[in-house]
Every structure is written in C-alpha cells, then in structure tokens.
N, C-alpha and C positions, 0 to 999 in steps of 0.2 A: 380882380384880386391879384396880388403880386405872386402868389403861389398857386401852381396848378393842382397840387396834390398835398393836402394836409392830413396827417394822421394824429389822432389824440390817443394817448396811452396812459396807463397807470394801473394801480392795483385794483382788485375787486372792490367796487363801491366807491371809487375815487371820483366819479362823476363824468366819466368819459362820454357816455351816450348823450347826457343832458347838454354838455358843452358842444359836442359835435352837431347836435340839432340846431343850437343857437347860431353857431358859425355858419352852417349851411344855409339857414334861413336868412341871415344877414346878407350874405353874398350871393344868394340865389344859386348855390352850388349843388351839384349832385351829392346826395347823402348815401354813404355805404355803412350800414349797421350790421354788426355781427348777428348771425342767425343762430341763436342758441336755444330759443324758447321751444322749438320743435325737436330738439336733440333728445331722443329717448334715452341716451346713455348717461345724460348729466345727472338726473336724480338717482339713477342706479349707482353711479360713481360715488356720490356722496354717502350712499348707504353701504357700499362695499367697494372701497377704492382699489384694493388689491386685484379684484376680479375684473373690474370694468375700466381701469385706467387706460389700458392699451386701445381697446375699441373706441373709447371716448376721444382720445387724442388723434387717432386716425380719422374719425368722423369730422372733428374740427379741422384737421389738415385739409381734408377733401372739400369741406364747405368753404373755407377761406380761400383755397386755391380757385375754386369755381367762381366765386364772387370777383376776385381780383383779375382772373384771366378774362372775364367778360369785359373788363375795362380796356384791356389790350385789344380785344376784338371789336370794340366800339369805335367807329370812325371819328367820333367827336372827342376822343380822348385828349387831344391836344388843343381843343377849342373850349371845353368846359372845365371849370374848376371842380375839384372833388374833395370831399371831406369824409374821412373814415374814422370810426371809433375803435380801430385796432390796427396793429402792424402784423404782417404775416409772420414775422419772427416770433410772435407771441406763441405760436404753436410749439416751437422748439423750446422756448423758455418754460412753459408749463409742463411739457413732456419731461424736461430735465428734473422737475420736482416730483412728478407723479409716477414715472415709469421705473421699473427695475433696470439694472445696468444693461442686460442683454437686449431688453425691449428698446431702451433708449438708443443703443447703438444702431439697431435696425431702423428705428424712426429717423434718426439723424441722417442716415444714408438716403432715405427717401426724401427728406426735407431738402437736403443740399442739392439734389437733382431738380426738384420742383422750383425752388427759390430762384434759380437762374432765369426762369421764364417770366418773372413778375416785376412790376415797376416798384421803385423806391419812392417814398414821399419827398417833397421838397422841404417840408418842415414837419418836425415831430414836436407836438406839444405834450409834455409829460407832466401829469398831475400827481403831485407828491402830497399825500395826506397821512396824518398819524393814524395808527391802528384804531384807537378809540373812535375817531371820526369815520373810518371805514366801517366799523361795526355798527355805528349809529345809522349810517346810510343803508347798510345791508338790511338792518331790521326795519327801517322805515319803508323800503320798497317792497318788502314782504314776500319775496320769492321763497316758497316753502323749502326748496332743496338747499338754500343757502343759509338757513337760520342757524345751523350748528357749525358753521365754519369757525375754526379756532384761531386765536391770535397767532399761534405758532405757525399755522399754514400761511397766514398773511405775511408774517415775517419772512418766510421762505420766498414768497413771491417778491417782496421788496428786495431781497438779496439778489435774486437772479436778474431782476431789472437793473439794479445798481451795477452788477458785473457787465451786463450787456452795454449799458450806456457809456461805459469807459472805452468801448471799442467802436462805437457807431460812427459812420462817416456822413451822417445826415445832420443838417442844422437842427439844433434842439432848443426849445424854449421850456425851461423849468418853471413850474408854478407851484408855490407853496399854498395848498388849499386851506391851510389854517388862517391864511390872511386874505383869501378871496372868496366871495360868494356871488358867482356870476348870475345865478338865477334870481336872486333877490336884490342885488345892488347893481343897478345899471351902470354906475361909474366904474365898477370893476370890469365889466364887459367892454366899456369904452376904452380902457387901457389896453386890453387885448387887441381890439380892433386897430388901435393906433400902432401897435407893434406889427401887426400883419400888413398894414398899409404902408409902413415905413421900414422895409427890410434892412437889416444890419448885415455887415460883412463878417460878423463873429459867428463861429460855429456853435458856441455854447452861450446861451442867453438866459437871463432871469427876469421875470416880470416884476 
C-alpha cells in the first residue's frame, strides 16, 4: 500500500469502523480500532454529561495514547501498513464540546504534551454524512448508550471537525457518504482502492 498509516474519521455513526475494517482486510494491514466498549464512563456520560464529561475525556485520552504509543514502540512500525478508525486529535475535539472552560484548559495542556510523542497519519479519510444518515446508523447498530444522542450534539461534532480540517497538515480524502455505500456496493470500494493505490500530490481530495 502507498500509505503506511491511514486514519478514518468522521462523526458518530459515519461508518468509520466498517470502512477501516474493509481497508485493513484488503491491504492486509494492521487494524487499530477505538476501544470504547469497555469504557465504563461512556454510558454514565450520556446519562449525566456534566458530572462525567471530564473523567470520560481523560479515559479516552489515556486509551488512545496507549494504543498509538504502542505503534511507536513496535519495531515493525515502518514495515507494516496501519489503518485506524480514529485520529488522536479526536480527544481534543470532543473535549472542546463536552468540557467546561476550565476543564478544557487543563485537558488541552495535557493533550498538547502527549500529542508530540505520537505519529501522524499519511492519509486522513474523512467520512461526511448528513445527520439523518448518522441517526439511522446509530439506531441500526443499537448501542443503548447512543440511542438518545440529539441532532444538536451531532451538529456540534460536525462543527469542530470542520474547524479542525481547515488547519490540518495531513493529506485528506473527503467522502460524501450520501453518495457511497462501501459495504453493499463493491464498485464504490473499488474507487477508494484506486485512490489509495494512485496517490495524488494534492493535499485536499474528494472521491
């Protein structure tokens, strides 16, 4: 594969994990998936955001750091291709939404120190899906703690990603998920594979 480290990002329910699995399987790459199922703070956060936002974001920060730090310590980092269903900056973006100002200031100080130790992807694939599609996917996958996520929260997530993507220094591939169904339409996935196999010199790309 032309890229050593691909990260797939997008809003909640955009299809990040599904597409990451498909890419990793196609290229026989190492797959790094976000470990949120065992996070005890997540259901508590959705029930009481004000109380549990800070411990939730700290736990995600620690978990994501541990996963990505292991990549650095692995001697095969520059031999194997890697596909991840998240960026480390995701911790900071969600913290900006969920934390109070003084909590976010402290979180940001910790984040900025830790981030310097972690690798950046060679390619960021960003999945852009309309909110009704996000809600449909959220309901279909049936995670109990996600069922009551409101459109306003998803809109906030869209906003922080949009702001971040204006500043990013990584090559980006935008995909409008209203136009693609990678799981059910093999030709859609073939288009993505063609893009990955034929790298462009452009920093911003659209499928």
